[in-house]
C-alpha positions as CSV (number, residue, x, y, z in Angstrom):
1,X,0.0,0.0,0.0
2,X,1.4,3.4,-1.0
3,X,0.0,6.7,0.4
4,X,0.4,9.4,-2.3
5,X,-0.8,12.4,-0.3
6,X,-3.4,13.7,2.1
7,X,-6.3,16.1,1.8
8,X,-7.4,18.2,4.8
9,X,-11.2,18.1,5.2
10,X,-12.7,21.5,6.2
11,X,-16.5,21.9,6.9
12,X,-17.6,25.5,6.3
13,X,-20.8,27.4,6.7
14,X,-20.5,29.4,3.5
15,X,-18.6,27.8,0.7
16,X,-18.7,30.9,-1.5
17,X,-17.1,33.0,1.2
18,X,-14.5,30.4,2.0
19,X,-13.3,29.6,-1.5
20,X,-11.4,32.9,-2.3
21,X,-9.4,32.6,1.0
22,X,-8.4,29.0,0.2
23,X,-7.7,29.7,-3.4
24,X,-5.3,32.5,-2.4
25,X,-3.8,30.4,0.4
26,X,-3.2,27.3,-1.9
27,X,-2.4,29.3,-5.0
28,X,-4.9,27.6,-7.2
29,X,-8.5,27.5,-8.4
30,X,-11.2,25.5,-6.8
31,X,-12.6,22.4,-8.5
32,X,-16.3,22.3,-7.5
33,X,-18.7,19.3,-7.3
34,X,-21.6,18.0,-5.3
35,X,-21.9,14.7,-3.5
36,X,-24.8,13.5,-1.5
37,X,-26.3,17.0,-1.1
38,X,-23.0,18.5,0.0
39,X,-21.3,21.2,-2.0
40,X,-17.6,20.5,-2.3
41,X,-14.6,22.6,-3.5
42,X,-11.1,21.0,-3.8
43,X,-8.4,23.7,-3.5
44,X,-4.9,22.5,-3.3
45,X,-4.6,20.1,-0.3
46,X,-8.0,21.4,1.1
47,X,-11.4,19.8,0.6
48,X,-14.0,22.4,1.6
49,X,-17.5,21.0,2.3
50,X,-20.8,22.8,3.0
51,X,-24.3,21.4,3.3
52,X,-27.0,20.2,5.6
53,X,-25.9,19.9,9.2
54,X,-26.7,16.2,9.4
55,X,-24.5,15.5,6.4
56,X,-21.6,17.6,7.8
57,X,-21.8,15.9,11.2
58,X,-21.0,12.6,9.4
59,X,-18.2,14.1,7.3
60,X,-16.6,15.7,10.4
61,X,-16.0,12.2,11.8
62,X,-13.4,11.5,9.0
63,X,-10.0,13.0,10.0
64,X,-8.6,13.2,6.5
65,X,-8.6,11.8,3.0
66,X,-5.6,9.8,2.0
67,X,-4.7,9.3,-1.7
68,X,-3.5,5.8,-2.5
69,X,-2.5,3.9,-5.6
70,X,-5.1,1.2,-5.2
71,X,-8.1,1.2,-2.8
72,X,-8.5,-2.6,-3.0
73,X,-4.9,-3.3,-2.0
74,X,-5.4,-0.7,0.8
75,X,-8.5,-2.5,2.0
76,X,-6.6,-5.7,2.3
77,X,-3.6,-4.2,4.1
78,X,-5.8,-2.2,6.5
79,X,-7.9,-5.3,7.3
80,X,-4.8,-7.4,8.0
81,X,-3.6,-4.7,10.3
82,X,-6.8,-4.7,12.4
83,X,-8.6,-1.7,10.9
84,X,-12.4,-1.8,10.5
85,X,-13.6,-1.2,7.0
86,X,-16.7,0.9,7.5
87,X,-17.7,1.5,3.9
88,X,-16.4,0.5,0.4
89,X,-14.6,0.2,-1.8
90,X,-17.2,2.3,-3.6
91,X,-17.0,4.2,-7.0
92,X,-16.5,7.9,-6.9
93,X,-16.5,10.5,-9.7
94,X,-12.8,10.0,-10.2
95,X,-12.0,6.5,-8.9
96,X,-12.9,4.5,-5.8
97,X,-12.9,5.1,-2.0
98,X,-13.3,3.4,1.3
99,X,-13.8,4.6,4.9
100,X,-11.8,2.8,7.6
101,X,-11.5,3.1,11.4
102,X,-7.9,2.5,12.6
103,X,-7.4,0.5,15.8
104,X,-6.9,3.8,17.7
105,X,-10.4,4.9,16.7
106,X,-9.4,7.5,14.1
107,X,-11.5,7.4,10.9
108,X,-10.0,8.0,7.4
109,X,-11.1,8.0,3.9
110,X,-8.8,6.3,1.3
111,X,-9.3,7.2,-2.3
112,X,-7.7,6.2,-5.6
113,X,-8.1,7.4,-9.2
114,X,-9.0,4.1,-10.8
115,X,-12.3,3.2,-12.4
């Protein structure tokens, strides 16, 4: 399993107000999309999310998103190491993801860019 990078998850009340700050901070333009009723903007290493409070409460439980080469391989390694696979692997707009709880209780999303 190879971790390629990490994305910091930031829940915000007003996405339109937050985007200019993070674009300037990260030095790039936001890539916007919607997922499950939540408006999302990816800006550099930040994933800004805004939406219904019930949805954001769930998203806040995930500490970070880790980019990996292969989610299926990651699932196998995590399971062997004692992590609980909470969801996935599931298809996403750009690949696949899974949600896992590590033995210390921390929850992470793992994502790849495969179909």
